[in-house]
N, C-alpha and C positions, 0 to 999 in steps of 0.2 A: 502494501500499497505505499503512495507517496504522501511525504507532509503535505501537509493542507498549504491552502494559501495562507500570507498574511493576512487578505480581507477574511478566511473564515471565521467566524466568531461564534462564541456561546449561542445558542438558539434564543438563550432568556433573555439577549440581549438584540436580538437582531430582528428589527420588522420594517417594511414594508408600503408606505403607502399608496392609496387609490391615485388614479390618472390625473384629479383635479384636488388630490391632498386630502381623500378621506382617512381615515382611521383606519378602512381597512380597506384589500386590495378592490381596483374593478375588475367585473367577470367580463372581458371579452369575449364576444362570444359570434365573430366574426370565423367563418369558414378558412376566408382569403385576405391578404390586405394587400394595400396597395404599394406599388413600389415608382416613389419619385421621377427616380432617374432608371429609364430603363438598360442603357447599358448593366446595371446591380444584378439584373434576374438572372445573367449568364452566368454571373462568376455565385449568386446566394445556388447553382442547380451543381457547379462546379465544387460545392463545397469550400468556394476562400472567402465566400463573407455568408452571416449571421447575423439575427438580430444580438449577439455580444462579440461578431466580429467585424462592426464598421458597414452592417450592410441593415436588413433590415426582419420582419415577421415573416416570411412565404404564404403556408397554408397548415393551416390548427394541427395537421396526422405529424406536421413538424414536428415544430413549435409554438407554442400557444400561452400569451402572456401571463393569462391566469394562470392555465398552469406553469405554468415553470416559475411563481413566487410557491406555488407549493413545493414546487422539487428542490428549492434552495431553501426553504424549511425545513425539509425530511433530512437532506443531506446534516444540515446543520448537527439535526437531531442524533443521524448517527453516525455524526465527526466523519465522513467523505469529504472528499473534494467537490462530486458532482451529484445528480439524480435523475432518473427520469419518472415519468409516473405514468404508470398502465391502464388501462380497463376493469385490470382485475390481477387478482394476485398469482393466479395458473399464467397469465399472458407474460409476469415479470422472469415465472420461474422458466416459461420454455421459449421466450425471449434471449434471456441473457445463454442457456443452453446450448442453442440454434445458436448463436456469436459466438461462442468460444469453441463449436467442435464441428466437424466435417466427416462424413459419411470414412467410415474407418477409426474413426477415432472411440473414445472410453472415458468411462467416467466409472469413476467409485462413491460411492454413497452408502449413506448409513440406511440401514436394512430399518428404522422407523421412522420413519415420515406417514407426510399427509397420503392418504388416500386416491388421490390426483394424481400427484406426485407420482407414487411406487407407478401408478398404471402409464403415466407418462415415459418414465423412466424403461420400464417392462418391457411393456406395448408398444409403443407408438414410436419412441426415438429408435429402436430397432428396424423399424420399417425402412428410414433412413439410412442405416446403417452404421446406426449409431450405439453401443453396449453399454451394460453397466453389468458392474458387478454390486452387489449389497456385501456391509460390515456390518458390524454392531459399534454401535457409537458407545460404547464406553467402553473401549479396547482398541486403543490408537494402535496396537500393534497389527490388529487385524485390516483397518488401511494399510499398514505397510505392505501388507503382502499379497494384499488383492492387488498391487501396483502393474501394469503393463508395460511395456514401450509407447504403446498407441496410450496412456493416460492422457487425461489432460484437465482433469476438475474432478477437484473435491469434493463433496457436498455433502453438509449437513441442515440439519435445525439444532436451535440453542439447545431446547430443550425439546424431546424427541413429543412427537403426538401420535399415539394418545397416549405412549406407556411412561412419559416424562423421565426418558435416559437424560443423565447430562452430556452432553460433546465438551469435550478436553477441546477448545478454542485452541487455546496457544498451541499445545502441543501439534495438534492439525497443522499449523500455520510455518510450526517450524517443519515438519514433513514435507506439508505445499513447499517449500520453500527449497527446501532439499531435493527434490525432484522438480524442481521447472515449475510445480502446478500453477494451478489456480484453484484459490480456495472458495467457493461460495457458500454464503449460510443462510439459511430463511429465519428470521427474529419474529415473525407474524406474533409469537405466545408473547415476548422479552422487551418491550419496545419501551426506553426509559430506563428498563431492569439492567438490563445488559445491554451495552459497546459492540456486537462483536469485532467491529472493524479496530477499537483501541487492543482490542487484544486478537491481532491478524490476520481479520477477512481480509479477503481483497474484494470483495463482490456481496452487499449482503441485500437479501430480495426480501419483500414483506407482501403478507396481504393485508392492503388500508383498511377492508372493510372490517376487520373488528378491530383491535382495542384502537389503536389510532384513533382511528374516523369517533368511533363508538356508540353509534347511536343507532344501527343494526341496518341503515336506511340507503346503504349504498354500496357496490362495488369498487374496491378498485385498487392497485398495486401498484409500488417502487421499486427501483433498481438505485441501489445507492453503490459509485464505483467512485475510479478516474475520472478526469474530466476526458480523456483521453478513450477511454474504452464506453464512455456516457456519446461522445459523438459517433465512435464505429456504429450503435444502437443507431444512431440519427442520421446516416449517413442517405441520402440519397438515392447511392448504386446496387450497396448490400447491406446495409442496416438491417436488422430483422424488426425493431419496432416499426423503424417508417415502412417497411415493406409490406411485415405482417398488417398493421394497422390498430393494435390496441388502444385506439386515443382515449383519451379522460378525454368527457362532458369538462367543457369553462367553469359549469354552473357545480356539478360535480368536488372540482378543485376549491372551488369557496366553499363551498360546501363546511369542507372538512378542516380550510384554513383556518374555520370559525371554532373549531373544537381544539384543536393545536393548544391556546398557551392554559388549557387546564389537562391536556393530557398528562402532568405530570401528579400531578392532584389528582385526576382518578385513580392511573397507573399504584399511589399508592394507597388509596383505598381496598382496592381493588384486591392489592398482596394483602395487606394487613386482615380485611376478613376471611381471604384462606388462609392464610397463615391461623390464626383464632379456629375455624370449625376445621383443619386437620389436627388441631390439638386436640378440640375435645375428641374428635373421631379416636384420633389416637387413646387418649388416656381412656376413653369406653372399650375399649380391644374390637373396633370397627375395622377390618382389611384396606385399610387409605394410604394409600401413594399418593408425597407432597416434596417438593426436594428440600424444604425447606425445615421437613422434620431432621433431628437428627438419626433418625432411624434408615431414613431413605443412605443409601448405600454411596451417593454421590457427593451428599453433604457438604462434605470439605472443599470439593473442586467450585460448588452450585456459588459456596462462600466469598474461593478465591477468585469468581469471575462478577459476579453483581455489584453495580453501584450502588456506592451510599445508602441509606437513606431510603431504599428503593422497596425491599423485602427480595420474595423471592418467587414468585409470578403471580398468577390468578388461579393457573390451572390444577386443583387435585383431581384425582381416582379414585374410586371405591367399586372394590371387585367383589360380586355378589355371587360369581359358579358360575351360573345361569344365567343364560338370556331370559327368561323365565323371571327367573326373582327380579334380577336390573329391571326389567318392567314393569312389576308390581312395587318396586323402590321410586322408581319415577314418577310414575302413576298418582299414589300416595305424595311424593311431595309437591306436585301441582297441583293436582286434584283438590286433593283434602288439606296437606298443611298449605299452599300459594307459599311456595317457599320459592319456586324457580318455572320457567317455560320448558317441554320439553320439547328441542329444536336443536340442530345444526348450531354454527358458527359458535363464536366468541365476542368478549368483550363490548357486551349487549352491558346497560347499565341496572338490566336484574338477571338471576341468573342462567345460564342453559344448561343441559345436559342434554345428553343423547348416550346409547348404549355402542360406542363404538366399532365393533367385531360388526358388525348388521349396518351399520352405517357410512359417519367418513371414513374406517379403513377396509369399507368391503369389497372393493377393490382390487384389496390385498388378496390373493390367493389364501383358503382356510389351511394348508398347511403352511404358511409364511406368518400367517400371523400364531399360530402355536410354537415357531423357533423365536419369535424374537419379543412371545409372552404375554399376547394379547387373547384375552382371554374372553371368550364369547358372552359373557357376564361383567366388562366391567364398563364403569361409567365414567365416561365424561364429567364433570362438571367445572367451567370456568365460573367464580365466582363474582357473584353481582354485589352493588353496593348498596342498595334498595332494601326500607322498611333499617329497625331496629336490629344491632348485634347479639343483642341479647335473646331475641325469640327467633332470627335463624337457627340459635345453637340450639333452642330447645326442638323448636320442628325438624332440623335433619337428625337430631335425637331421637326421637321419639321415632322417626319414619326406619332407621336400621335397626329397634327393638325390631317394629311390628315384622322385618322380613323377615328377621329371625337370622342377625348379621353378627351380633352381639349376644351374649347368654340375659 
């Protein structure tokens, strides 16, 4: 990762005005932009000019003023040189990997990743001649063992979805540097909590649909990296974001911009409540997994990686053993206790819960689910911050006792 530019500042001090001096950025909804000097247009198409290269905006699939403001904010949050926003988290992942790899190339990926990403790596990319070997995120040596002469990328999630394995980002960074590979980290679960670029990641991708936006009302993604890599993604002739066209709507960008100032506050509250609920469940003997608990096998590792005062994430799991018990628990929590909602996704202000094996990880074959320790009864909970914490603790304790998960 290249060092940040001198003008790169902390997110807390980086605010941009609207074009007329408004305290919020303006929404630039134009699909195309006027070129004052006709001689400029050929230079824009040749990649010689752009909005930050003495040129101007061209077309909103390329760059858009409102979306660019969000990109600069997110790059400041993630501590990278630059960023580009996309229409979804999956488009951010797909475009990144397709920019880095060609037919015949190879990827080493964590085996504990979002189901959609697993399907991309295991099913779709091989049709393009790009293959993947999956490795245990808790075992850096397994990544090194899987590297081939054709390997180009190491890919992992900060916290594995849904089993909550912790990736040793500094160790993988050293391995990637040693082998001349690019380390890509999905930080969807841990914005503000962990800064992968600071730990050595070359590229950080996220689904902004989740915690960054925080309201479960838009779909969005982002790629944070060096300025050089972002411009490769946006190249008019070979850029994967430019040519595949996962364009973010400027109104979506504006909505996310308005929610960024309280992202830190939201993440602290999400994490504080997740810790409190995990501690209560652990105390009564419920089968809970949470990185912040001393019982988590990688508790020391996550402690070494998190930013101060942000906790250990907002996701915990309860292993009910069977799908039937998992569904019973979720039904009680939603329909009787009003603890949260049975829904996929995460980062909402209310708790969202799902049985991962039959939902967000259903793309992973059953034999692979078993291999990575994904129980058919594993309930993933993204803890929200509505209601009183005391009431939430009582609700979830009643529910796990009703299902028979504790004596």
